[in-house]
C-alpha positions as CSV (number, residue, x, y, z in Angstrom):
1,M,0.0,0.0,0.0
2,R,1.3,3.4,-0.9
3,L,1.7,6.0,1.9
4,E,-0.8,8.4,0.4
5,E,-3.5,5.6,0.6
6,T,-3.1,5.0,4.3
7,G,-5.4,6.2,7.0
8,F,-2.5,8.0,8.7
9,F,-1.8,10.1,5.6
10,R,-5.5,11.0,5.3
11,Q,-5.5,12.1,8.9
12,L,-2.3,14.1,8.4
13,K,-3.8,15.9,5.4
14,E,-6.8,16.9,7.6
15,C,-4.5,18.2,10.3
16,A,-2.2,20.1,7.8
17,G,-4.7,22.8,6.9
18,K,-3.2,25.1,4.3
19,S,0.3,23.5,4.6
20,E,1.8,21.7,1.7
21,I,2.6,18.0,2.1
22,R,5.2,16.4,-0.2
23,L,6.1,12.8,-0.4
24,N,9.6,11.5,-1.1
25,E,11.0,15.1,-1.1
26,S,14.6,15.4,-1.9
27,M,16.3,17.1,1.1
28,D,19.1,18.6,-1.0
29,K,16.6,21.3,-1.8
30,H,16.3,22.3,1.8
31,T,19.8,22.3,3.2
32,T,22.5,24.9,2.7
33,F,25.0,22.1,1.8
34,R,22.6,20.9,-1.0
35,V,23.0,17.2,-0.1
36,G,20.8,14.5,1.3
37,G,18.4,11.8,0.4
38,E,14.6,11.9,0.5
39,A,12.3,12.5,3.4
40,D,9.3,10.1,3.3
41,I,7.0,13.1,4.2
42,F,8.0,16.8,4.0
43,I,5.6,19.4,5.2
44,N,6.0,23.1,4.3
45,V,4.0,24.6,7.2
46,A,1.8,27.6,6.3
47,D,1.4,29.1,9.8
48,A,1.7,28.5,13.5
49,S,-1.8,27.0,13.9
50,D,-1.1,24.4,11.2
51,A,2.2,23.6,12.8
52,S,0.5,23.1,16.2
53,A,-2.2,20.8,14.6
54,I,0.4,18.8,12.7
55,I,2.6,18.2,15.7
56,K,-0.4,17.2,17.8
57,C,-1.5,14.8,15.0
58,L,2.0,13.3,14.7
59,S,2.3,12.9,18.5
60,I,-1.1,11.2,18.9
61,T,-0.2,8.7,16.1
62,G,3.2,8.0,17.6
63,N,5.2,9.2,14.6
64,D,8.5,10.9,14.9
65,Y,9.2,14.3,13.3
66,Y,12.0,16.8,12.9
67,I,11.5,20.5,12.6
68,L,13.9,22.0,10.1
69,G,14.6,25.7,10.1
70,K,16.5,27.3,7.3
71,G,18.5,24.1,6.7
72,S,21.8,25.4,7.7
73,N,24.3,23.3,9.7
74,I,22.4,20.1,9.0
75,L,23.4,17.1,6.9
76,V,20.8,14.6,5.7
77,G,22.3,11.2,4.8
78,D,21.9,9.7,1.3
79,K,19.5,7.2,2.7
80,G,17.1,10.0,3.6
81,Y,14.8,10.5,6.6
82,R,12.1,8.0,7.4
């Protein structure tokens, strides 16, 4: 089953509000070093209320997350971020 067909993904979309969800997003676009594999799910958060709802949703479902700022001083491995 593809990720976008799961109940978790549908629930995440509901929580995301106006935020943009991207699947298999290449992290080289989001780090100053321009390196890194793909993140299974990448969310470009629209505003603070969306961020709060997304974090709550991820916490309730027991999914890990990482908040990325401007992408400086971070390296993402070639295997990406699950």
